[in-house]
N, C-alpha and C positions, 0 to 999 in steps of 0.2 A: 238360787235356781232361776229367778226371774231374769237376772242379768245374763247368766251363761246360756240359758235355753231359749230365751225370747228377746235378747238384746234390748231389754228395757231397764231403765234406772228407777229404783224406788227413791223418791225424794221426801215424801211425807207419810208418816204413819199416824192415822187418826183413830183413837180408841176411847173407850170409857175409862173410868178410874179403877178398874179391877186390879186386884193385887198382882195378877200375872203380867200386867203391863208396867208395873212399877218396880220390878226387881232390878237390882244393881247390874246384874249380868246383861239384861236386855238394854238398859240405858247405856252401858259401856259399848255394846255392839252398835247401837244406833249412832252414838257420837263418833265412834271409829269409822263409820261408813258415811258420815255426813247426812244422816237421815233425821229430819225434824219430827219430833213426837208431839202431836197435838192431842189434847184430851178434851172431852166434852164436859160441860157443867153437870153437876149432880142432878139426877132425875130429869135430864133434858135429852132424851134419845133422838129427838128431831135434829139435833146438831150433827148427827152422824146418820142421816136419813138413808143414804144409799146402802150402807151396811145393814141397817135395821130392816129395810125392805127386802134385801136379799136373804137375810135370815128367815124372814117370814115366808118368802117364796120357797125356800128349802123345806121348812117345817110343814108347809101345806102339801108339798110333793111327797114328803115322807109319810105324813098322816094318810094321804090318799092311797099310797102304795101298800102300807100295812093293813089298812081296812079292806081294800079291794081283794088282797090275797089272803085275808084272814091270818096274817102272819103275826106271831107273838111279838110284843113290844120289845123283847130282848134283842130283836134283830134291827133295832133302830139305827145302830151304827152302820150296818151294811146298807140299809135303805138310804141313809143320807149321803153315803159315798156314791151309791148308784145314781141318786138324783143329781148330784153335782156333776158327775160324768156326763149325763144326758143334757143338762142345762147348758153346759159349756159347749155343746155341739149342736144346739138348736138356734136357728136365726132369731134375732130380736129386733123389733122395730125401733128400739131406743138407740141402736147402733147401726142404723141404715141396713137392717136385715142381714147383717153379718152374724156369724156365731161369735161368742166371746173369744174363742181361741183364734179365730181369723182376725178379730179386732186387735188382739194382743200381738200376733205374729205377722199379720198381712199375708204371709204364705204359710199354709199348713203343711208341715213336713210329716209324711206318713210314718217314717221310721221313728221319729221322736214323739209323735202324738198318735198312738194306735187308735184306729176307729173301727169299731165292731158293729154289726147290725144290732139294733136295740132289741131286747127281749123283755117279756113281762116279768116283773119282779115277783118272786115267790112261786113261780110256776114249777111244775115237775120237770126235772132235767135228768135224762138218762146218760150217765157218763160211761163211755166205753172203757172197759178194763183190758189192758194189754196183757200179753202172755205172762209176763213176770208178776202180774197183779192177781192172777187167778189160776185155778187148776182146770183140768180138762172137763170136769163135771160141774163146775160152778158157772153161774151166770156170766155172760160176756158184758153185761152192763149193770150199773149201780144206780138205783133211784135216789136222786138228790133233790135239793131245793136250790133254784137259781137265785143268787143273792147279789150279783153285780159283775163288774168288769175289773180285770187285773190292771194295776196301775203301771207296772213296768214290764209287762209281757202282753202279747196279743192273744188273750185268752179269756174265757169266761170263768167266773168264780161260782163253783157249785159245792154246796155244803151237805155233808151226810150226817144228820143229827145222831143216829144210833152210835156211830163210832167217833163223832166229833172231829171228822177229818174234812179239810177243805181241798177240793180238787180244782186246779187251774189248767184248763184244757180247751182245745178247739174241737176235740172229738166228743161231741155231746149232741143228743137229740132232744129238742124241747117240745113239751106238750103244753103250749101256752093257753089252752082252754081248760087246763086242769091245774088247780092250785094244790101245792103239797100239803098245806095245812087247812084244806077246805073242810067244811063242817061234816061232809060225808066221809072224809078220810079217817081211817083208823089211826093215823099218825098224829091227829090233832092234839097238840099239847103234850105229846108223849115224852119228847126229849128236849124241848126247846129251852128248858131251864139250864141245860148243860152247856149252852154256848158261852164261850169265853174267848174274846178276840186274841188274847195273848197266848192261848194254849192250843191254837189250831195246829194240826199236823197237815203239812202241805204235800200233795202228790202231783208231780209234773212228769208226764211220760217222756221217754227218750225221744219219741217222735216229735213231741212238742218242742223239746230243746233243740233238735236238729232244725226244725222250722224256724225257730228264732234266729239261729246262726245263718240260715239261708237269707232271711230278711235283712240282717245286718250286712251280709256280704253282697 
């Protein structure tokens, strides 16, 4: 992906000695692509300082997001993906006040790197339900919790804990001053144990799909 999307060549992979980096499949892949694999000495994280600092940066952002929104820890995966999305789009003094994506590509292409206005993680998000998703007498919107940004679509990720369904859409109204799992909310802790990343049901409206095709065309 780095080569095809950003025209950049990976020359060196530096890691610790974790088993996931020592598999024969990975070693064959690295050798086949001419990538040098460097490993740090045991108990010497400072030899891979950039990665360690970035991990710490991500964890601090995740901790702050979860605490501020009173979101259950089970949402840490969504929080870290959301944090990475934002960090990659915020200027950094260490790279001449460019964003990491700009430093990687020099030119940010809107179609390949979707940019959405940032929203408050864990806030209440009312997702619009289209005609095929509701009846004439039911609500036109569904109260969800905002958990991040879609990776391959230009849309927000909004999760509905009672039904364990993930909605990816642009048709959403955010209440950023109201947290879904706030201490005053009756929803606090009610369904959060049910969240499982691999079992999400995704709902993408026809309007959203047509917008995606319009963007590509």
